[in-house]
Every structure is written in C-alpha cells, then in structure tokens.
C-alpha positions, 0 to 999 in steps of 0.5 A: 500500500502507499503507506507502508504501515497500512495493513495489507489487503489480506489483513483488512479482510472481514468475513462477509464483506464484498466488493461486488455482487453477481446476479443469481445464475439463471441457467440450469445447474449441472453437476460440476463433474460434467463440466470440469475434470475431477482433478481440477475441481476445487475442494475448499474455498480459495483464501481470498480477502473479503474487502469492500470495493473501495478497499480493493480500488485503493489496493490496486491504485497503491500498487500502481504508484509503486510501479516505476516507468519512463512516465514517472522517472528517469530510466537509464537502462543500458541496452534497452532504450527505455525512452518516452512513449509519445501519447499521440501514439496511444491515441491513434492506436485506439482509434475505433477503425483500428481497434474494432476490426478482426484479423479474420475479416475479408481483406477488402473490409480492412484495407486501411489497416493493411495499407498501414501495415504495408506502409510500415513495412516499406518505411522499415525497409528504407530505414534499415536498407533491406529489401523485404520485411515481415511484421509478425515477430512478437518481440526482439528475441522472437525476431532473432529466432525468426531471422536465424530460421530464415538464414537456416532455410536459405542454407538448406535450400542451397543444400548447404547442411554443413553450416551448423554454427553461429558466431557471436561476439563476447559483447553480445546481448544475452538473447543472441546465443539463446536464440541461436541455440533454439534455432538449432545452431551451435554458438562460437564466441569471437573475442573483442580487442582492447578497444572493445570492438570485434577482434578481426584476427579472431573472427578470421580464425573462427569463420569457416565453411561451417559458419551459418551467420554472425550475429552483431549489433552496431554499435555494439553492447559497449555502445561503440561503433564497429568501425570495421563493419564492412570488413567484418561482413566481407570475412563472413560472406567470404566464408559463405555465411550471413551477417545478422543485425541485432536491432536493439541499438538501432536508436544510435544510427537511425536516419544516419546510416543503415545496416543494409549499407554496412553489409548486413543480410538480416535485421530485426528491429525492436519497435518497443525500443527504437520506435516508442512502443510501450516496453517491459510490463507495458508491452507487448513488443514487436520485432519485425525482421528485414532481409536482403532479396535472396532471403526474401522467399523464406520470410514467414507468411503471409506478407502484406502486399500491394496488388497491381490494382492498388489494393492490399492483401495477404500473400500466402503463396510462398512455398519456401517460407518458414511458415507462420511464427505468430498468430495473425499478422503480428502485434498490430497495435504496437505496429500502429504506434511505430507507424505513428512515430515514424510519420510524426518524426519524418526522416529529419526527425529520426536523424535528429533522434540518433544525434541527440541520443549520442550527444546525451550519452557522451555528455553523461560519460564526460561528466562521470568519467572522473569518478568512475573507471572508463574501460574504453576511451573513444566516443560512445554512441547511444550508451556507455559502460563504466566500471565500478572497480575503483569503488569495489576496492573501497568495499562498495560494489556496483550493486550497492551503488545501483541500490543507492540510486533508488533512494534518489528516485532513479531506476538503476542502469544495467549492471554487471553486463557486458561480462567482459567489464569488471563491475560494469554499469551500462547507462543509456540516457536516450534522446528524450531526456533534458540536460537538467535530468542528465545533470541531476542524475550525474550529480547523484552518481557523483555523490554516491561515488563520494559516499563510497569514499567517506561513508561506505556503509550508507551505500552498502546498506541501501536502499533506505527510502523505498517501501522494501529495504534491501533483501537477502537476494540468495534467500529470495532466489532459493526460497521465493515467497510468491503468494501471501501466507499469513504465517509467513507475514507473522514471521517477518 
C-alpha cells in the first residue's frame, strides 16, 4: 500500500464483506463433474480477502504508484532504450477503425489497416536498407529466432547442411546465443580487442565453411561503433555465411546510416525500443525482421502486399517460407504506434533522434568519467559502460551503488553486463531526456561515488527510502515467497 504501515489487503479482510455482487445464475445447474475434470475441481474455498470495493480500488491504485516507468522517472537502462512513449501514439492506436476490426475479416473490409501495415513495412525497409520485411515477430528475441530460421532455410535450400554454427561476439546481448541455440545452431564466441570492438584476427580464425551467420549489433553492447563493419561482413560472406543485425541499438544510427549499407543480410528491429512502443510490463513488443532479396522467399507468411490494382492483401503463396511464427499478422497495435512515430518524426526527425541520443550519452560519460573507471576511451554512441572497480576496492560494489540510486528516485542502469567489464554499469540516457535530468542524475552518481569514499556503509546498506529495504537476494532466489501466507507475514 502507499503507506507502508497500512495493513495489507489480506489483513483488512472481514468475513462477509464484498466488493461486488453477481446476479443469481439463471441457467440450469449441472453437476460440476460434467463440466470440469475431477482433478481440477476445487475442494475448499480459495483464501481470498473479503474487502469492500473501495478497499480493493485503493489496493490496486497503491500498487500502481509503486510501479516505476519512463512516465514517472528517469530510466537509464543500458541496452534497452527505455525512452518516452509519445501519447499521440496511444491515441491513434485506439482509434475505433483500428481497434474494432478482426484479423479474420475479408481483406477488402480492412484495407486501411493493411495499407498501414504495408506502409510500415516499406518505411522499415528504407530505414534499415533491406529489401523485404515481415511484421509478425512478437518481440526482439522472437525476431532473432525468426531471422536465424530464415538464414537456416536459405542454407538448406542451397543444400548447404554443413553450416551448423553461429558466431557471436563476447559483447553480445544475452538473447543472441539463446536464440541461436533454439534455432538449432551451435554458438562460437569471437573475442573483442582492447578497444572493445570485434577482434578481426579472431573472427578470421573462427569463420569457416561451417559458419551459418554472425550475429552483431552496431554499435555494439559497449555502445561503440564497429568501425570495421564492412570488413567484418566481407570475412563472413567470404566464408559463405550471413551477417545478422541485432536491432536493439538501432536508436544510435537511425536516419544516419543503415545496416543494409554496412553489409548486413538480416535485421530485426525492436519497435518497443527504437520506435516508442510501450516496453517491459507495458508491452507487448514487436520485432519485425528485414532481409536482403535472396532471403526474401523464406520470410514467414503471409506478407502484406500491394496488388497491381492498388489494393492490399495477404500473400500466402510462398512455398519456401518458414511458415507462420505468430498468430495473425503480428502485434498490430504496437505496429500502429511505430507507424505513428515514424510519420510524426519524418526522416529529419529520426536523424535528429540518433544525434541527440549520442550527444546525451557522451555528455553523461564526460561528466562521470572522473569518478568512475572508463574501460574504453573513444566516443560512445547511444550508451556507455563504466566500471565500478575503483569503488569495489573501497568495499562498495556496483550493486550497492545501483541500490543507492533508488533512494534518489532513479531506476538503476544495467549492471554487471557486458561480462567482459569488471563491475560494469551500462547507462543509456536516450534522446528524450533534458540536460537538467542528465545533470541531476550525474550529480547523484557523483555523490554516491563520494559516499563510497567517506561513508561506505550508507551505500552498502541501501536502499533506505523505498517501501522494501534491501533483501537477502540468495534467500529470495532459493526460497521465493510468491503468494501471501499469513504465517509467513507473522514471521517477518
């Protein structure tokens, strides 16, 4: 509840109190066993609180105020681009003509929706430099898997069954090796050099006739642009593999350069990151996949097409397709939001987004570099990685500093990732934050760095201002309490 001293809703329960009353059932009663398998029949009443409607409303309102999101605070979660979601997108996604339609309608009766999807496809093709696009995948990792399955189908169609491995840098997102494994590939790690970029000699060593693809985002997960990207692509192509672009970091290059121009063959995008769909608990996501021409035949079906007469339809006649990967045609409302964002911003606006994201990240990096170790000295793109090794020597871990940030009202940045940076702290400010917000955040991090030197206990024991204080994380992981039990409450 909003007041931590207020009893939990279970403790407010009074026998016989109700929040809502249903009318008497007006259908003939039937024995429960004829409707539900006996294993699923409840033998005793559920232990639910008996409360009034007002108590119930206050309970959920209090929970909503505890939730943190980009609408109520700075959310510098590195690698996830948690930027503001313009409310005009929400208004447009709720238009009756878009919400009151059904995917099984005759395509002729939903031409507006199909035209919107088709235009979104072509916009994303232009932004990424790809030749064809599917909007079906439901999220980034789903897009990764879809892209890899498309690559797999391409190799199989060419009777190239020896291509069993996917090369992944040691700075990769955690979903990359997982997606490759689910798609049936082995994963091979390529090392980074001292500058945090792909080690070309190591890449040449691991790229061979068994290589199906290289998965690589650019800028990479350290926020650094892979300056030798065209040479990287040439190495993989010379080995007969394909180059896959993880679109998680597209916010740094959108409107400035394109994966297709760098030598990439497949791209997935996170519309819930770069193109301002709600992210995390506010989802769902959307992870469209774009490909170069020689891979287009293998994309999921149906594709949204424009016919010769100018109308729009669904193309199921794709014999080499990997098949459907999502019910219907993707997460439609998220795609609407992305289209609204693209049309609102225009080409110049999308270009400015990337420039502002890079400016904000480098400004924060400059302000913080005196108090924290910076493993890589070159300019970053949209995000950067600090090391808390200096504070660790004083007994204050990066985890402690992240928890201390909660006391100042900030969601902490990503910590302990990427793994090759000791005590890593990955920060992505996005383009939507003001200089005042960035300065306030930097001031508090610098204050925490000073506390680590003069009063480490206050950081080590943080947070102090939140409803729940520091948890025993080992115990919470091994013995989680996932539902309310009165006896557990009394023991705390």
